[in-house]
PyMOL Python script that loads the backbone (N, CA, C, O; Angstrom):
from pymol import cmd

cmd.read_pdbstr("""\
ATOM      1  N   MET A   1     -46.315 -32.025-135.427  1.00  0.00           N
ATOM      2  CA  MET A   1     -45.462 -32.401-136.476  1.00  0.00           C
ATOM      3  C   MET A   1     -44.789 -33.754-136.161  1.00  0.00           C
ATOM      4  O   MET A   1     -44.618 -34.589-137.050  1.00  0.00           O
ATOM      5  N   ILE A   2     -44.432 -33.946-134.959  1.00  0.00           N
ATOM      6  CA  ILE A   2     -43.739 -35.151-134.590  1.00  0.00           C
ATOM      7  C   ILE A   2     -44.702 -36.391-134.732  1.00  0.00           C
ATOM      8  O   ILE A   2     -44.293 -37.491-135.106  1.00  0.00           O
ATOM      9  N   GLU A   3     -46.025 -36.126-134.402  1.00  0.00           N
ATOM     10  CA  GLU A   3     -47.013 -37.212-134.563  1.00  0.00           C
ATOM     11  C   GLU A   3     -47.147 -37.631-136.090  1.00  0.00           C
ATOM     12  O   GLU A   3     -47.257 -38.815-136.408  1.00  0.00           O
ATOM     13  N   ILE A   4     -47.132 -36.687-136.936  1.00  0.00           N
ATOM     14  CA  ILE A   4     -47.300 -36.840-138.355  1.00  0.00           C
ATOM     15  C   ILE A   4     -46.041 -37.735-138.808  1.00  0.00           C
ATOM     16  O   ILE A   4     -46.159 -38.805-139.404  1.00  0.00           O
ATOM     17  N   TYR A   5     -44.880 -37.174-138.457  1.00  0.00           N
ATOM     18  CA  TYR A   5     -43.597 -37.850-138.816  1.00  0.00           C
ATOM     19  C   TYR A   5     -43.552 -39.256-138.374  1.00  0.00           C
ATOM     20  O   TYR A   5     -43.358 -40.160-139.186  1.00  0.00           O
ATOM     21  N   CYS A   6     -43.727 -39.472-137.108  1.00  0.00           N
ATOM     22  CA  CYS A   6     -43.595 -40.753-136.487  1.00  0.00           C
ATOM     23  C   CYS A   6     -44.703 -41.733-136.892  1.00  0.00           C
ATOM     24  O   CYS A   6     -44.452 -42.924-137.074  1.00  0.00           O
ATOM     25  N   GLY A   7     -45.887 -41.233-137.027  1.00  0.00           N
ATOM     26  CA  GLY A   7     -46.987 -42.073-137.479  1.00  0.00           C
ATOM     27  C   GLY A   7     -46.745 -42.631-138.854  1.00  0.00           C
ATOM     28  O   GLY A   7     -46.956 -43.815-139.114  1.00  0.00           O
ATOM     29  N   ASN A   8     -46.266 -41.695-139.793  1.00  0.00           N
ATOM     30  CA  ASN A   8     -46.040 -42.177-141.232  1.00  0.00           C
ATOM     31  C   ASN A   8     -44.799 -42.948-141.397  1.00  0.00           C
ATOM     32  O   ASN A   8     -44.813 -43.959-142.100  1.00  0.00           O
ATOM     33  N   LEU A   9     -43.682 -42.538-140.783  1.00  0.00           N
ATOM     34  CA  LEU A   9     -42.370 -43.115-141.042  1.00  0.00           C
ATOM     35  C   LEU A   9     -42.068 -44.269-140.136  1.00  0.00           C
ATOM     36  O   LEU A   9     -41.314 -45.160-140.528  1.00  0.00           O
ATOM     37  N   HIS A  10     -42.598 -44.303-138.981  1.00  0.00           N
ATOM     38  CA  HIS A  10     -42.218 -45.289-138.064  1.00  0.00           C
ATOM     39  C   HIS A  10     -43.447 -46.265-137.810  1.00  0.00           C
ATOM     40  O   HIS A  10     -43.361 -47.157-136.967  1.00  0.00           O
ATOM     41  N   ASP A  11     -44.520 -46.078-138.521  1.00  0.00           N
ATOM     42  CA  ASP A  11     -45.696 -46.858-138.551  1.00  0.00           C
ATOM     43  C   ASP A  11     -46.222 -47.230-137.143  1.00  0.00           C
ATOM     44  O   ASP A  11     -46.515 -48.380-136.817  1.00  0.00           O
ATOM     45  N   THR A  12     -46.312 -46.136-136.334  1.00  0.00           N
ATOM     46  CA  THR A  12     -46.756 -46.330-134.960  1.00  0.00           C
ATOM     47  C   THR A  12     -48.244 -46.075-134.631  1.00  0.00           C
ATOM     48  O   THR A  12     -48.714 -46.214-133.502  1.00  0.00           O
ATOM     49  N   GLY A  13     -48.916 -45.702-135.682  1.00  0.00           N
ATOM     50  CA  GLY A  13     -50.340 -45.364-135.460  1.00  0.00           C
ATOM     51  C   GLY A  13     -50.562 -44.075-134.663  1.00  0.00           C
ATOM     52  O   GLY A  13     -50.033 -43.013-134.991  1.00  0.00           O
ATOM     53  N   ASP A  14     -51.363 -44.211-133.606  1.00  0.00           N
ATOM     54  CA  ASP A  14     -51.636 -43.022-132.791  1.00  0.00           C
ATOM     55  C   ASP A  14     -50.621 -42.697-131.700  1.00  0.00           C
ATOM     56  O   ASP A  14     -50.684 -41.627-131.093  1.00  0.00           O
ATOM     57  N   SER A  15     -49.700 -43.599-131.451  1.00  0.00           N
ATOM     58  CA  SER A  15     -48.687 -43.363-130.432  1.00  0.00           C
ATOM     59  C   SER A  15     -47.301 -43.049-131.141  1.00  0.00           C
ATOM     60  O   SER A  15     -47.106 -43.235-132.342  1.00  0.00           O
ATOM     61  N   LEU A  16     -46.391 -42.565-130.277  1.00  0.00           N
ATOM     62  CA  LEU A  16     -45.029 -42.250-130.684  1.00  0.00           C
ATOM     63  C   LEU A  16     -44.071 -43.306-130.292  1.00  0.00           C
ATOM     64  O   LEU A  16     -44.161 -43.894-129.214  1.00  0.00           O
ATOM     65  N   CYS A  17     -43.108 -43.556-131.214  1.00  0.00           N
ATOM     66  CA  CYS A  17     -42.013 -44.497-130.807  1.00  0.00           C
ATOM     67  C   CYS A  17     -41.164 -43.854-129.686  1.00  0.00           C
ATOM     68  O   CYS A  17     -41.371 -42.702-129.305  1.00  0.00           O
ATOM     69  N   ILE A  18     -40.263 -44.597-129.210  1.00  0.00           N
ATOM     70  CA  ILE A  18     -39.423 -44.081-128.058  1.00  0.00           C
ATOM     71  C   ILE A  18     -38.564 -42.885-128.474  1.00  0.00           C
ATOM     72  O   ILE A  18     -38.484 -41.886-127.758  1.00  0.00           O
ATOM     73  N   ASP A  19     -37.955 -42.994-129.582  1.00  0.00           N
ATOM     74  CA  ASP A  19     -37.157 -41.836-129.981  1.00  0.00           C
ATOM     75  C   ASP A  19     -37.997 -40.551-130.218  1.00  0.00           C
ATOM     76  O   ASP A  19     -37.618 -39.468-129.772  1.00  0.00           O
ATOM     77  N   CYS A  20     -39.139 -40.691-130.924  1.00  0.00           N
ATOM     78  CA  CYS A  20     -39.956 -39.578-131.113  1.00  0.00           C
ATOM     79  C   CYS A  20     -40.637 -39.036-129.793  1.00  0.00           C
ATOM     80  O   CYS A  20     -40.970 -37.853-129.716  1.00  0.00           O
ATOM     81  N   THR A  21     -40.826 -39.890-128.799  1.00  0.00           N
ATOM     82  CA  THR A  21     -41.401 -39.488-127.603  1.00  0.00           C
ATOM     83  C   THR A  21     -40.342 -38.600-126.877  1.00  0.00           C
ATOM     84  O   THR A  21     -40.654 -37.535-126.345  1.00  0.00           O
ATOM     85  N   HIS A  22     -39.132 -39.074-126.886  1.00  0.00           N
ATOM     86  CA  HIS A  22     -37.973 -38.354-126.351  1.00  0.00           C
ATOM     87  C   HIS A  22     -37.846 -36.981-126.958  1.00  0.00           C
ATOM     88  O   HIS A  22     -37.675 -35.976-126.268  1.00  0.00           O
ATOM     89  N   LEU A  23     -37.935 -36.971-128.289  1.00  0.00           N
ATOM     90  CA  LEU A  23     -37.809 -35.622-129.068  1.00  0.00           C
ATOM     91  C   LEU A  23     -38.977 -34.694-128.691  1.00  0.00           C
ATOM     92  O   LEU A  23     -38.791 -33.495-128.483  1.00  0.00           O
ATOM     93  N   SER A  24     -40.195 -35.280-128.608  1.00  0.00           N
ATOM     94  CA  SER A  24     -41.374 -34.492-128.197  1.00  0.00           C
ATOM     95  C   SER A  24     -41.283 -33.873-126.791  1.00  0.00           C
ATOM     96  O   SER A  24     -41.649 -32.718-126.571  1.00  0.00           O
ATOM     97  N   GLU A  25     -40.787 -34.679-125.865  1.00  0.00           N
ATOM     98  CA  GLU A  25     -40.653 -34.234-124.507  1.00  0.00           C
ATOM     99  C   GLU A  25     -39.541 -33.168-124.376  1.00  0.00           C
ATOM    100  O   GLU A  25     -39.670 -32.236-123.582  1.00  0.00           O
ATOM    101  N   TYR A  26     -38.452 -33.309-125.158  1.00  0.00           N
ATOM    102  CA  TYR A  26     -37.447 -32.371-125.211  1.00  0.00           C
ATOM    103  C   TYR A  26     -37.892 -31.007-125.740  1.00  0.00           C
ATOM    104  O   TYR A  26     -37.576 -29.955-125.186  1.00  0.00           O
ATOM    105  N   ALA A  27     -38.667 -31.085-126.879  1.00  0.00           N
ATOM    106  CA  ALA A  27     -39.267 -29.864-127.430  1.00  0.00           C
ATOM    107  C   ALA A  27     -40.183 -29.126-126.450  1.00  0.00           C
ATOM    108  O   ALA A  27     -40.144 -27.903-126.318  1.00  0.00           O
ATOM    109  N   GLU A  28     -41.001 -29.919-125.778  1.00  0.00           N
ATOM    110  CA  GLU A  28     -41.951 -29.360-124.886  1.00  0.00           C
ATOM    111  C   GLU A  28     -41.166 -28.669-123.729  1.00  0.00           C
ATOM    112  O   GLU A  28     -41.580 -27.592-123.301  1.00  0.00           O
ATOM    113  N   GLN A  29     -40.127 -29.209-123.244  1.00  0.00           N
ATOM    114  CA  GLN A  29     -39.323 -28.611-122.192  1.00  0.00           C
ATOM    115  C   GLN A  29     -38.679 -27.333-122.679  1.00  0.00           C
ATOM    116  O   GLN A  29     -38.541 -26.366-121.931  1.00  0.00           O
ATOM    117  N   ARG A  30     -38.290 -27.337-123.933  1.00  0.00           N
ATOM    118  CA  ARG A  30     -37.674 -26.088-124.444  1.00  0.00           C
ATOM    119  C   ARG A  30     -38.641 -24.999-124.524  1.00  0.00           C
ATOM    120  O   ARG A  30     -38.312 -23.840-124.270  1.00  0.00           O
ATOM    121  N   LEU A  31     -39.918 -25.358-124.896  1.00  0.00           N
ATOM    122  CA  LEU A  31     -41.027 -24.351-125.043  1.00  0.00           C
ATOM    123  C   LEU A  31     -41.361 -23.838-123.619  1.00  0.00           C
ATOM    124  O   LEU A  31     -41.618 -22.642-123.478  1.00  0.00           O
ATOM    125  N   ILE A  32     -41.371 -24.677-122.555  1.00  0.00           N
ATOM    126  CA  ILE A  32     -41.776 -24.216-121.296  1.00  0.00           C
ATOM    127  C   ILE A  32     -40.717 -23.251-120.767  1.00  0.00           C
ATOM    128  O   ILE A  32     -41.036 -22.324-120.023  1.00  0.00           O
ATOM    129  N   HIS A  33     -39.549 -23.453-121.123  1.00  0.00           N
ATOM    130  CA  HIS A  33     -38.449 -22.566-120.559  1.00  0.00           C
ATOM    131  C   HIS A  33     -38.038 -21.489-121.484  1.00  0.00           C
ATOM    132  O   HIS A  33     -37.040 -20.818-121.220  1.00  0.00           O
ATOM    133  N   CYS A  34     -38.770 -21.265-122.603  1.00  0.00           N
ATOM    134  CA  CYS A  34     -38.459 -20.331-123.602  1.00  0.00           C
ATOM    135  C   CYS A  34     -38.550 -18.917-122.877  1.00  0.00           C
ATOM    136  O   CYS A  34     -39.521 -18.605-122.189  1.00  0.00           O
ATOM    137  N   PRO A  35     -37.411 -18.056-123.101  1.00  0.00           N
ATOM    138  CA  PRO A  35     -37.502 -16.749-122.504  1.00  0.00           C
ATOM    139  C   PRO A  35     -38.487 -15.790-123.160  1.00  0.00           C
ATOM    140  O   PRO A  35     -38.753 -14.734-122.585  1.00  0.00           O
ATOM    141  N   PHE A  36     -39.059 -16.102-124.361  1.00  0.00           N
ATOM    142  CA  PHE A  36     -39.933 -15.275-125.025  1.00  0.00           C
ATOM    143  C   PHE A  36     -41.406 -15.620-124.529  1.00  0.00           C
ATOM    144  O   PHE A  36     -42.301 -14.798-124.725  1.00  0.00           O
ATOM    145  N   GLY A  37     -41.643 -16.726-123.942  1.00  0.00           N
ATOM    146  CA  GLY A  37     -42.975 -17.054-123.449  1.00  0.00           C
ATOM    147  C   GLY A  37     -43.957 -17.194-124.614  1.00  0.00           C
ATOM    148  O   GLY A  37     -43.674 -17.850-125.617  1.00  0.00           O
ATOM    149  N   GLY A  38     -45.134 -16.549-124.446  1.00  0.00           N
ATOM    150  CA  GLY A  38     -46.129 -16.568-125.488  1.00  0.00           C
ATOM    151  C   GLY A  38     -45.851 -15.778-126.764  1.00  0.00           C
ATOM    152  O   GLY A  38     -46.534 -15.931-127.777  1.00  0.00           O
ATOM    153  N   ASN A  39     -44.831 -14.933-126.680  1.00  0.00           N
ATOM    154  CA  ASN A  39     -44.297 -14.200-127.845  1.00  0.00           C
ATOM    155  C   ASN A  39     -43.231 -14.853-128.654  1.00  0.00           C
ATOM    156  O   ASN A  39     -42.494 -14.192-129.386  1.00  0.00           O
ATOM    157  N   LYS A  40     -43.145 -16.116-128.532  1.00  0.00           N
ATOM    158  CA  LYS A  40     -42.031 -16.866-129.074  1.00  0.00           C
ATOM    159  C   LYS A  40     -42.232 -16.782-130.715  1.00  0.00           C
ATOM    160  O   LYS A  40     -43.301 -17.067-131.256  1.00  0.00           O
ATOM    161  N   PRO A  41     -41.142 -16.384-131.372  1.00  0.00           N
ATOM    162  CA  PRO A  41     -41.128 -16.437-132.813  1.00  0.00           C
ATOM    163  C   PRO A  41     -40.997 -17.807-133.360  1.00  0.00           C
ATOM    164  O   PRO A  41     -40.725 -18.736-132.599  1.00  0.00           O
ATOM    165  N   THR A  42     -41.170 -17.993-134.615  1.00  0.00           N
ATOM    166  CA  THR A  42     -40.750 -19.318-135.233  1.00  0.00           C
ATOM    167  C   THR A  42     -39.331 -19.553-135.033  1.00  0.00           C
ATOM    168  O   THR A  42     -38.551 -18.612-134.881  1.00  0.00           O
ATOM    169  N   CYS A  43     -38.944 -20.832-135.025  1.00  0.00           N
ATOM    170  CA  CYS A  43     -37.595 -21.134-134.781  1.00  0.00           C
ATOM    171  C   CYS A  43     -36.611 -20.496-135.814  1.00  0.00           C
ATOM    172  O   CYS A  43     -35.507 -20.089-135.454  1.00  0.00           O
ATOM    173  N   ALA A  44     -37.013 -20.426-137.025  1.00  0.00           N
ATOM    174  CA  ALA A  44     -36.202 -19.785-138.107  1.00  0.00           C
ATOM    175  C   ALA A  44     -35.906 -18.298-137.756  1.00  0.00           C
ATOM    176  O   ALA A  44     -34.830 -17.797-138.082  1.00  0.00           O
ATOM    177  N   GLN A  45     -36.807 -17.629-137.128  1.00  0.00           N
ATOM    178  CA  GLN A  45     -36.587 -16.234-136.723  1.00  0.00           C
ATOM    179  C   GLN A  45     -35.997 -16.042-135.367  1.00  0.00           C
ATOM    180  O   GLN A  45     -35.602 -14.913-135.076  1.00  0.00           O
ATOM    181  N   CYS A  46     -35.897 -16.971-134.540  1.00  0.00           N
ATOM    182  CA  CYS A  46     -35.494 -16.793-133.159  1.00  0.00           C
ATOM    183  C   CYS A  46     -33.999 -16.533-133.065  1.00  0.00           C
ATOM    184  O   CYS A  46     -33.158 -17.128-133.739  1.00  0.00           O
ATOM    185  N   GLU A  47     -33.733 -15.532-132.110  1.00  0.00           N
ATOM    186  CA  GLU A  47     -32.340 -15.263-131.807  1.00  0.00           C
ATOM    187  C   GLU A  47     -31.669 -16.247-130.936  1.00  0.00           C
ATOM    188  O   GLU A  47     -30.460 -16.461-131.018  1.00  0.00           O
ATOM    189  N   VAL A  48     -32.456 -16.853-130.095  1.00  0.00           N
ATOM    190  CA  VAL A  48     -31.952 -17.880-129.092  1.00  0.00           C
ATOM    191  C   VAL A  48     -32.212 -19.212-129.600  1.00  0.00           C
ATOM    192  O   VAL A  48     -33.371 -19.614-129.706  1.00  0.00           O
ATOM    193  N   HIS A  49     -31.219 -19.923-129.921  1.00  0.00           N
ATOM    194  CA  HIS A  49     -31.361 -21.442-130.368  1.00  0.00           C
ATOM    195  C   HIS A  49     -31.146 -22.261-129.184  1.00  0.00           C
ATOM    196  O   HIS A  49     -30.020 -22.531-128.767  1.00  0.00           O
ATOM    197  N   CYS A  50     -32.319 -22.688-128.598  1.00  0.00           N
ATOM    198  CA  CYS A  50     -32.366 -23.449-127.363  1.00  0.00           C
ATOM    199  C   CYS A  50     -32.179 -24.984-127.500  1.00  0.00           C
ATOM    200  O   CYS A  50     -32.017 -25.691-126.505  1.00  0.00           O
ATOM    201  N   TYR A  51     -32.207 -25.469-128.740  1.00  0.00           N
ATOM    202  CA  TYR A  51     -32.032 -26.852-128.963  1.00  0.00           C
ATOM    203  C   TYR A  51     -30.508 -27.225-129.044  1.00  0.00           C
ATOM    204  O   TYR A  51     -29.735 -26.457-129.617  1.00  0.00           O
ATOM    205  N   SER A  52     -30.070 -28.389-128.480  1.00  0.00           N
ATOM    206  CA  SER A  52     -28.764 -28.840-128.704  1.00  0.00           C
ATOM    207  C   SER A  52     -28.561 -29.148-130.213  1.00  0.00           C
ATOM    208  O   SER A  52     -29.507 -29.334-130.978  1.00  0.00           O
ATOM    209  N   LYS A  53     -27.321 -29.187-130.563  1.00  0.00           N
ATOM    210  CA  LYS A  53     -27.069 -29.427-132.024  1.00  0.00           C
ATOM    211  C   LYS A  53     -27.682 -30.648-132.536  1.00  0.00           C
ATOM    212  O   LYS A  53     -28.250 -30.555-133.625  1.00  0.00           O
ATOM    213  N   ASP A  54     -27.667 -31.813-131.923  1.00  0.00           N
ATOM    214  CA  ASP A  54     -28.131 -33.110-132.342  1.00  0.00           C
ATOM    215  C   ASP A  54     -29.731 -32.981-132.402  1.00  0.00           C
ATOM    216  O   ASP A  54     -30.370 -33.413-133.362  1.00  0.00           O
ATOM    217  N   MET A  55     -30.281 -32.397-131.381  1.00  0.00           N
ATOM    218  CA  MET A  55     -31.762 -32.291-131.299  1.00  0.00           C
ATOM    219  C   MET A  55     -32.279 -31.366-132.330  1.00  0.00           C
ATOM    220  O   MET A  55     -33.401 -31.572-132.794  1.00  0.00           O
ATOM    221  N   ARG A  56     -31.526 -30.309-132.754  1.00  0.00           N
ATOM    222  CA  ARG A  56     -31.920 -29.342-133.728  1.00  0.00           C
ATOM    223  C   ARG A  56     -31.896 -30.127-135.074  1.00  0.00           C
ATOM    224  O   ARG A  56     -32.779 -29.931-135.909  1.00  0.00           O
ATOM    225  N   ALA A  57     -30.976 -30.938-135.265  1.00  0.00           N
ATOM    226  CA  ALA A  57     -30.934 -31.693-136.514  1.00  0.00           C
ATOM    227  C   ALA A  57     -32.141 -32.651-136.641  1.00  0.00           C
ATOM    228  O   ALA A  57     -32.740 -32.834-137.700  1.00  0.00           O
ATOM    229  N   GLN A  58     -32.436 -33.231-135.496  1.00  0.00           N
ATOM    230  CA  GLN A  58     -33.643 -34.126-135.536  1.00  0.00           C
ATOM    231  C   GLN A  58     -34.922 -33.429-135.790  1.00  0.00           C
ATOM    232  O   GLN A  58     -35.738 -33.901-136.582  1.00  0.00           O
ATOM    233  N   ILE A  59     -35.140 -32.264-135.116  1.00  0.00           N
ATOM    234  CA  ILE A  59     -36.301 -31.573-135.294  1.00  0.00           C
ATOM    235  C   ILE A  59     -36.419 -30.940-136.740  1.00  0.00           C
ATOM    236  O   ILE A  59     -37.512 -30.824-137.294  1.00  0.00           O
ATOM    237  N   ARG A  60     -35.351 -30.579-137.256  1.00  0.00           N
ATOM    238  CA  ARG A  60     -35.335 -30.086-138.667  1.00  0.00           C
ATOM    239  C   ARG A  60     -35.786 -31.195-139.684  1.00  0.00           C
ATOM    240  O   ARG A  60     -36.472 -30.941-140.674  1.00  0.00           O
ATOM    241  N   THR A  61     -35.347 -32.424-139.354  1.00  0.00           N
ATOM    242  CA  THR A  61     -35.747 -33.568-140.258  1.00  0.00           C
ATOM    243  C   THR A  61     -37.264 -33.730-140.101  1.00  0.00           C
ATOM    244  O   THR A  61     -37.954 -33.925-141.102  1.00  0.00           O
ATOM    245  N   VAL A  62     -37.801 -33.657-138.883  1.00  0.00           N
ATOM    246  CA  VAL A  62     -39.215 -33.817-138.637  1.00  0.00           C
ATOM    247  C   VAL A  62     -39.949 -32.722-139.404  1.00  0.00           C
ATOM    248  O   VAL A  62     -40.873 -32.977-140.177  1.00  0.00           O
ATOM    249  N   MET A  63     -39.504 -31.507-139.162  1.00  0.00           N
ATOM    250  CA  MET A  63     -40.248 -30.282-139.801  1.00  0.00           C
ATOM    251  C   MET A  63     -40.194 -30.338-141.335  1.00  0.00           C
ATOM    252  O   MET A  63     -41.159 -29.975-142.007  1.00  0.00           O
ATOM    253  N   LYS A  64     -39.087 -30.784-141.870  1.00  0.00           N
ATOM    254  CA  LYS A  64     -38.907 -30.969-143.297  1.00  0.00           C
ATOM    255  C   LYS A  64     -39.981 -31.912-143.949  1.00  0.00           C
ATOM    256  O   LYS A  64     -40.579 -31.646-144.992  1.00  0.00           O
ATOM    257  N   TYR A  65     -40.152 -33.074-143.179  1.00  0.00           N
ATOM    258  CA  TYR A  65     -41.129 -34.019-143.603  1.00  0.00           C
ATOM    259  C   TYR A  65     -42.515 -33.671-143.341  1.00  0.00           C
ATOM    260  O   TYR A  65     -43.387 -33.794-144.201  1.00  0.00           O
ATOM    261  N   ALA A  66     -42.751 -33.205-142.073  1.00  0.00           N
ATOM    262  CA  ALA A  66     -44.199 -32.946-141.700  1.00  0.00           C
ATOM    263  C   ALA A  66     -44.678 -31.653-142.086  1.00  0.00           C
ATOM    264  O   ALA A  66     -45.896 -31.502-142.174  1.00  0.00           O
ATOM    265  N   GLY A  67     -43.882 -30.664-142.339  1.00  0.00           N
ATOM    266  CA  GLY A  67     -44.344 -29.354-142.689  1.00  0.00           C
ATOM    267  C   GLY A  67     -45.369 -29.354-143.892  1.00  0.00           C
ATOM    268  O   GLY A  67     -46.488 -28.862-143.750  1.00  0.00           O
ATOM    269  N   PRO A  68     -44.978 -29.889-145.014  1.00  0.00           N
ATOM    270  CA  PRO A  68     -45.912 -29.839-146.162  1.00  0.00           C
ATOM    271  C   PRO A  68     -47.139 -30.784-145.868  1.00  0.00           C
ATOM    272  O   PRO A  68     -48.183 -30.584-146.489  1.00  0.00           O
ATOM    273  N   ARG A  69     -47.063 -31.728-145.016  1.00  0.00           N
ATOM    274  CA  ARG A  69     -48.202 -32.589-144.707  1.00  0.00           C
ATOM    275  C   ARG A  69     -49.152 -31.962-143.725  1.00  0.00           C
ATOM    276  O   ARG A  69     -50.312 -32.366-143.649  1.00  0.00           O
ATOM    277  N   MET A  70     -48.676 -30.946-142.940  1.00  0.00           N
ATOM    278  CA  MET A  70     -49.465 -30.270-142.086  1.00  0.00           C
ATOM    279  C   MET A  70     -50.596 -29.567-142.625  1.00  0.00           C
ATOM    280  O   MET A  70     -51.633 -29.448-141.972  1.00  0.00           O
ATOM    281  N   LEU A  71     -50.443 -29.056-143.877  1.00  0.00           N
ATOM    282  CA  LEU A  71     -51.520 -28.332-144.602  1.00  0.00           C
ATOM    283  C   LEU A  71     -52.789 -29.186-144.769  1.00  0.00           C
ATOM    284  O   LEU A  71     -53.905 -28.672-144.696  1.00  0.00           O
ATOM    285  N   LEU A  72     -52.608 -30.455-144.987  1.00  0.00           N
ATOM    286  CA  LEU A  72     -53.797 -31.319-145.076  1.00  0.00           C
ATOM    287  C   LEU A  72     -54.401 -31.653-143.760  1.00  0.00           C
ATOM    288  O   LEU A  72     -55.618 -31.813-143.672  1.00  0.00           O
ATOM    289  N   ARG A  73     -53.605 -31.769-142.723  1.00  0.00           N
ATOM    290  CA  ARG A  73     -54.123 -32.209-141.436  1.00  0.00           C
ATOM    291  C   ARG A  73     -54.623 -31.103-140.571  1.00  0.00           C
ATOM    292  O   ARG A  73     -55.637 -31.205-139.881  1.00  0.00           O
ATOM    293  N   HIS A  74     -53.841 -30.003-140.638  1.00  0.00           N
ATOM    294  CA  HIS A  74     -54.145 -28.801-139.712  1.00  0.00           C
ATOM    295  C   HIS A  74     -53.968 -27.506-140.601  1.00  0.00           C
ATOM    296  O   HIS A  74     -53.001 -26.757-140.463  1.00  0.00           O
ATOM    297  N   PRO A  75     -54.970 -27.301-141.518  1.00  0.00           N
ATOM    298  CA  PRO A  75     -54.745 -26.149-142.446  1.00  0.00           C
ATOM    299  C   PRO A  75     -54.668 -24.772-141.756  1.00  0.00           C
ATOM    300  O   PRO A  75     -53.843 -23.948-142.150  1.00  0.00           O
ATOM    301  N   ILE A  76     -55.447 -24.519-140.809  1.00  0.00           N
ATOM    302  CA  ILE A  76     -55.491 -23.111-140.107  1.00  0.00           C
ATOM    303  C   ILE A  76     -54.198 -23.012-139.389  1.00  0.00           C
ATOM    304  O   ILE A  76     -53.550 -21.975-139.522  1.00  0.00           O
ATOM    305  N   MET A  77     -53.723 -24.025-138.602  1.00  0.00           N
ATOM    306  CA  MET A  77     -52.503 -23.924-137.830  1.00  0.00           C
ATOM    307  C   MET A  77     -51.330 -23.659-138.886  1.00  0.00           C
ATOM    308  O   MET A  77     -50.471 -22.810-138.647  1.00  0.00           O
ATOM    309  N   THR A  78     -51.324 -24.350-139.963  1.00  0.00           N
ATOM    310  CA  THR A  78     -50.227 -24.249-140.960  1.00  0.00           C
ATOM    311  C   THR A  78     -50.214 -22.816-141.483  1.00  0.00           C
ATOM    312  O   THR A  78     -49.142 -22.212-141.523  1.00  0.00           O
ATOM    313  N   VAL A  79     -51.339 -22.244-141.884  1.00  0.00           N
ATOM    314  CA  VAL A  79     -51.468 -20.919-142.453  1.00  0.00           C
ATOM    315  C   VAL A  79     -50.899 -19.896-141.352  1.00  0.00           C
ATOM    316  O   VAL A  79     -50.126 -18.993-141.671  1.00  0.00           O
ATOM    317  N   ARG A  80     -51.320 -20.092-140.086  1.00  0.00           N
ATOM    318  CA  ARG A  80     -50.946 -19.158-139.006  1.00  0.00           C
ATOM    319  C   ARG A  80     -49.341 -19.208-138.898  1.00  0.00           C
ATOM    320  O   ARG A  80     -48.677 -18.179-138.771  1.00  0.00           O
ATOM    321  N   HIS A  81     -48.792 -20.459-138.956  1.00  0.00           N
ATOM    322  CA  HIS A  81     -47.349 -20.655-138.823  1.00  0.00           C
ATOM    323  C   HIS A  81     -46.638 -19.934-139.977  1.00  0.00           C
ATOM    324  O   HIS A  81     -45.669 -19.228-139.701  1.00  0.00           O
ATOM    325  N   TYR A  82     -47.025 -20.051-141.183  1.00  0.00           N
ATOM    326  CA  TYR A  82     -46.427 -19.420-142.282  1.00  0.00           C
ATOM    327  C   TYR A  82     -46.563 -17.860-142.256  1.00  0.00           C
ATOM    328  O   TYR A  82     -45.682 -17.142-142.727  1.00  0.00           O
ATOM    329  N   ILE A  83     -47.677 -17.380-141.700  1.00  0.00           N
ATOM    330  CA  ILE A  83     -47.875 -15.865-141.551  1.00  0.00           C
ATOM    331  C   ILE A  83     -46.849 -15.455-140.521  1.00  0.00           C
ATOM    332  O   ILE A  83     -46.065 -14.538-140.770  1.00  0.00           O
ATOM    333  N   ASN A  84     -46.829 -16.106-139.369  1.00  0.00           N
ATOM    334  CA  ASN A  84     -45.908 -15.705-138.284  1.00  0.00           C
ATOM    335  C   ASN A  84     -44.467 -15.775-138.772  1.00  0.00           C
ATOM    336  O   ASN A  84     -43.673 -14.932-138.355  1.00  0.00           O
ATOM    337  N   GLU A  85     -44.075 -16.708-139.615  1.00  0.00           N
ATOM    338  CA  GLU A  85     -42.770 -16.811-140.141  1.00  0.00           C
ATOM    339  C   GLU A  85     -42.455 -15.686-141.097  1.00  0.00           C
ATOM    340  O   GLU A  85     -41.318 -15.219-141.159  1.00  0.00           O
ATOM    341  N   ALA A  86     -43.414 -15.262-141.814  1.00  0.00           N
ATOM    342  CA  ALA A  86     -43.241 -14.166-142.855  1.00  0.00           C
ATOM    343  C   ALA A  86     -43.118 -12.737-142.240  1.00  0.00           C
ATOM    344  O   ALA A  86     -42.479 -11.826-142.766  1.00  0.00           O
ATOM    345  N   MET A  87     -43.801 -12.649-141.072  1.00  0.00           N
ATOM    346  CA  MET A  87     -43.829 -11.267-140.431  1.00  0.00           C
ATOM    347  C   MET A  87     -42.498 -11.012-139.754  1.00  0.00           C
ATOM    348  O   MET A  87     -41.901 -11.922-139.178  1.00  0.00           O
ATOM    349  N   PRO A  88     -42.021  -9.738-139.825  1.00  0.00           N
ATOM    350  CA  PRO A  88     -40.795  -9.362-139.234  1.00  0.00           C
ATOM    351  C   PRO A  88     -40.983  -9.413-137.687  1.00  0.00           C
ATOM    352  O   PRO A  88     -42.054  -9.068-137.188  1.00  0.00           O
ATOM    353  N   ARG A  89     -40.028  -9.807-137.001  1.00  0.00           N
ATOM    354  CA  ARG A  89     -40.003  -9.829-135.577  1.00  0.00           C
ATOM    355  C   ARG A  89     -39.765  -8.554-134.952  1.00  0.00           C
ATOM    356  O   ARG A  89     -38.884  -7.820-135.399  1.00  0.00           O
ATOM    357  N   GLU A  90     -40.544  -8.182-133.852  1.00  0.00           N
ATOM    358  CA  GLU A  90     -40.318  -6.950-133.077  1.00  0.00           C
ATOM    359  C   GLU A  90     -39.192  -7.185-132.165  1.00  0.00           C
ATOM    360  O   GLU A  90     -39.118  -8.246-131.545  1.00  0.00           O
ATOM    361  N   LYS A  91     -38.276  -6.222-132.040  1.00  0.00           N
ATOM    362  CA  LYS A  91     -37.207  -6.335-131.150  1.00  0.00           C
ATOM    363  C   LYS A  91     -37.315  -5.486-130.009  1.00  0.00           C
ATOM    364  O   LYS A  91     -36.434  -5.493-129.149  1.00  0.00           O
TER     365      LYS A  91
END
""", "prot")
cmd.dss("prot")
cmd.show_as("cartoon", "prot")
cmd.util.cbc("prot")
cmd.orient("prot")
C-alpha cells in the first residue's frame, strides 16, 4: 500500500521517498514484533494498537488512499484482506 501511495503521490516511480521508506520500515518492525504472529487480525480489529499516534495517522492516510487502488493492482490480496476484516476475531 505504501508503494502505491508513494509512487502515485510523490512521483517516485519504483522506489519510496525518505518519509515513506521510514513508514514502511516502522510498519515492518511492528509486524515482526506483533504478539499475534501469523494470526494477526487486520488493524481495525486488533486489540493491541502497536503504532504510535503520529505513525497511526500516517498509515491511515496511506490506507485510505491506496486501499481502493489495491483492487486493481492486487485483486486477490485485496479480497482476502476484506474477508479477514469482515470475519469475527477469535478470542
